[in-house]
C-alpha positions in Angstrom: -77.0 89.1 -50.3 -73.9 89.4 -48.2 -72.5 86.0 -47.1 -71.6 87.7 -43.8 -75.3 87.9 -42.8 -75.9 84.3 -43.8 -73.1 83.3 -41.5 -74.8 85.2 -38.7 -78.0 83.2 -39.2 -80.1 85.5 -41.2 -82.4 84.1 -43.9 -82.6 85.5 -47.4 -86.1 86.7 -46.6 -85.0 88.4 -43.4 -82.2 90.2 -45.2 -84.4 91.6 -48.0 -87.8 91.9 -46.4 -87.1 93.0 -42.8 -86.0 96.4 -41.6 -82.2 97.1 -41.5 -82.3 97.1 -37.7 -82.8 93.3 -37.8 -79.4 93.0 -39.5 -77.9 95.1 -36.8 -79.4 92.9 -34.1 -78.0 89.8 -35.8 -74.5 91.5 -36.0 -74.6 92.3 -32.3 -75.8 88.8 -31.4 -73.1 87.2 -33.6 -70.4 89.4 -32.0 -71.6 88.4 -28.5 -71.5 84.7 -29.5 -67.9 85.0 -30.8 -66.8 86.8 -27.6 -68.4 84.1 -25.6 -66.6 81.4 -27.6 -63.3 83.3 -27.2 -63.7 83.5 -23.5 -64.6 79.8 -23.3 -61.4 78.9 -25.3 -59.4 81.1 -22.9 -60.9 79.3 -19.9 -60.2 75.9 -21.4 -56.6 77.1 -22.0 -56.4 78.1 -18.3 -57.5 74.6 -17.2 -55.1 72.9 -19.5 -52.2 75.2 -18.4 -52.9 74.4 -14.7 -53.1 70.7 -15.4 -49.8 70.7 -17.3 -48.2 72.8 -14.6 -49.3 70.4 -11.9 -47.9 67.4 -13.9 -44.6 69.0 -14.6 -44.2 70.3 -11.1 -44.8 66.9 -9.6 -42.6 65.2 -12.1 -39.7 67.6 -11.5 -40.1 68.0 -7.7 -37.6 66.5 -5.2 -38.3 63.2 -3.6 -40.5 63.6 -0.5 -41.9 67.0 -1.6 -45.6 67.4 -1.2 -47.3 66.9 -4.6 -49.2 69.7 -6.2 -52.9 69.2 -6.8 -55.2 70.2 -9.6 -57.9 72.8 -8.9 -60.3 71.7 -6.3 -63.3 73.5 -7.9 -64.0 75.3 -11.1 -62.7 78.8 -11.6 -65.4 81.4 -10.6 -66.3 83.4 -13.7 -69.2 85.3 -12.0 -69.0 87.4 -8.9 -69.9 85.6 -5.7 -73.0 86.5 -3.8 -72.6 87.4 -0.1 -74.3 84.1 0.9 -71.8 82.1 -1.3 -68.8 84.1 0.2 -70.0 83.3 3.7 -70.5 79.6 2.9 -67.0 79.4 1.4 -65.4 81.2 4.4 -67.2 78.8 6.7 -65.9 75.8 4.7 -62.4 77.2 4.8 -62.7 77.7 8.6 -64.0 74.1 9.1 -61.1 72.8 6.9 -58.5 74.6 9.0 -60.3 73.5 12.2 -60.1 69.8 11.1 -56.4 70.2 10.2 -55.6 71.8 13.6 -57.5 69.0 15.4 -55.5 66.4 13.4 -52.3 68.1 14.6 -53.5 68.2 18.2 -54.4 64.5 18.0 -51.0 63.6 16.6 -49.3 65.6 19.4 -51.4 63.8 22.0 -50.5 60.4 20.6 -46.8 61.4 20.5 -47.0 62.4 24.2 -48.7 59.2 25.2 -46.0 57.1 23.4 -43.2 59.1 25.2 -44.7 58.3 28.7 
């Protein structure tokens, strides 16, 4: 028996007693599993890279510079649905609206102090 098929999870009985297409199915499944693990390792590397970039950027930035932040949410690995896109757009709009309102409030307080 080929050790390759054992590594893919086939039993001795499956290798010798089942049709050859079973071995092909195990090979395809094993390949998909390795691709998935490779993509996961790449994604972990992306998160580590971003974390290190934030730390280094903040450590080497000038005094008084706005600090960089780590990712606010996980990286999207699946396409967004229309409902999810609209929800995120609404969240971004609400965030901008809050920021603008904070600026307006600060300007009003500044005007009151000047009077």
